[in-house]
N, C-alpha and C positions, 0 to 999 in steps of 0.2 A: 419776724419771727423767725427769720434765718438768725439774725445774731443772734439770738436766745439760744435757739436749739445750739447753737455752735458753745458759748458760754456756760452752756449747762454739757456738753459731751466734755470740753476743757475741766469744769469743775468734776466731776466722776472719774477722771481719767488720772485728775492726782490724787485724790481719793483714795484712787483702786491702787495704783500701785504704790502708794505710802502702806496701804494692808497690805498687798504684797512680801514687798518687802521689809514688815515686822515694823519700822520707825520712820517717823518724819523724815524726810529728807535734809541732810545742813549742808551748810556753806565749809568747803576744807579749800578750797584756794584764797593762801590771803597774799593780798598784792603788796612787792616788796615795797620799803621806801625809798623814793627818791632823795637824792640831795635835797633838789625846791620843794619838796611834800613828804612831811612827814605823818605817818598812820597813828603813827603813836607816842600817847604825851608821856610824861616821868614816869606818873602814879600808870600804868599801863594799858591805859582806855584806847581805844581806838578812834583814832576820829574818823567822821564822815568823810569821804573826798568824793568828786568825783570820779575817779578811778574806781574806788572801790562801790561806788551804786552804780556800773557800768556794769562788773563784774558781777554782782550781786542779780541784776537781771538775764544777763548772760546766761548764767547759772541756770534760772530759776527756767527760762526761755526752754532752756538744752533740755530740764527734767520735763515739760511740758507736750513737748515732740514725744516725747519718750513713752514719755503716758498717754499720746494719741495712738501709737503707734503700739501698744497692746492694746488698748479700746479699738483699735482695726482687728488684729489675732481674735478676738473672741468677739466681738462681732460677725463676723465671717464666719465661725464658726458655728456660732448661733443661726446666721441666716440661712448656711447652706441645711441644716434641721429643717426650718424654719419653711423655705422654701421648698423644697419636698414633698413635704409633708403636708403642709397648708394653702401654697402656693403667694405666702408673701415674707416680705422679709424686711430689716429696716436699712435705714441710712448709714452710711461712717465702714464702709468694709470694702473686701477686696472685687473689684468689678470680674475678675476668671474665674473668683470664688464663685459667685452669683449665676454665672456664664454655666459652670459645673453643674448647681442644681439646679438651673433650669431644664437642663438634659435629666437629670437624676428625677424633679418631680413631672415632665411628659411620659417617662419611662414608667413610674408608680400611679401616674391615672392610667396609662395604656392597659398595663398590665402589673397589681399591685402581686403577684406570686412570685415573680420574679428577681427576686431578694440576689441572688448573687450578683448582677449585672447592680443592686441599687445598693450593695454593698462595696461597688470596685469603683459606683461616682464618691460616693463618702467620703472614701481612700483618699481619692482623688483631690477631692475638697479637701481636705484635712492637707494633702504633700502640699497642694497652693499657698498653700496659709506659713507649712514651715518655717521659709526663708525670712519672712516677717516676724515669726518668734528669735531668730535664729540671730537679728539683726537685734532686735530690740533688746539681749540680753547682753549679750557682748559691749553694745558700743556703750553701756555705760563708761565705758573706760578709756575706749578707742571711737574715733570719730568716723574711723572708716566705715566701721560697720551702720553709722547711721546715712553714711553716703551712699551706701549698697539698700540698704531699704529706700530713699530715695530714688535711688534709677529704677528699682522695681517698681518702684510706687508709678512716678511717672508713664511707664510705659503701659502699667494697669489703666491710668486717667486719661490716655490716648485714646487706648482701646472705649473704654468708655464713653468719649468726647465721639468717636466716629461713630457708635449708635445713638450718641442724641445728635448728631447734625440729621442722623435718619430716621429716626420716630421720635421728633419734638412731641416730647409730653412731657407736666409736669413734676413727673418725679423722676422722669432723668436731668433735668436742669437743676432741681434740688442736689441730686446726689452730685453731679457736677462739680457745682456750687461749692460744696463740703466738700471734694476729691483738691478742686483748689488752694481751699485753704491748709488745708492738710501739706500740702505741698510746701504754701508760706511758711510754713511754722519749720518744717524740715529745713525749706531754705536756712530762715533765722539762726537754726538749733547747729548748722551742721556750719556757718561765716563761725557762729563764736568758736566751735569748736578749734578748729584749722587755727580760726586767730593763736583760742591757747597754747594749742599744741606750738603754736613757731611759737609765741613766747618761752615756752618751756624747754624746746631746743636752744633756742638763744641763750637765758642761762644756766644749761650745760659747759659752756664756754667762756 
């Protein structure tokens, strides 16, 4: 069931990013031909080589990681309001944002008329998500921003792990598994991004 949920999240993530950007992402990087491997035939058709396949797979995984990051941003904001006003939330979001939302939920239950404190909580919750949004925007061109998102989400997962150890229930465990899977996606994408950046720098000389 966990694998199905993760696959559904990835599928929704890819469709969502394609819709926001207005077009299907295309492969822009073309691997240069080497003396022993020709990537193009005389008629201009590209030959499929292991290098080409690895490049395309890497670019796809990078896009999936960015799409998942966007899903985290959107669901975190949705969960912030859902947790405050209904006491429930979906998985796959920033845990720090959920903590802020939990504080707001307790305040709302205790005193629904205390709108000022509630607004402050909502603003803080949205601010907690903004760094991920910035990383998503700029990581399309620079892998350093994806590294920043990885560091932030790793810290977020550490807080979740601490609570999961102290309170062993199914919700925490599922949330932790999804956090771990997203970190794996990010690590794979970062490794590809750094490799690609290194190759581009070497080709400049």
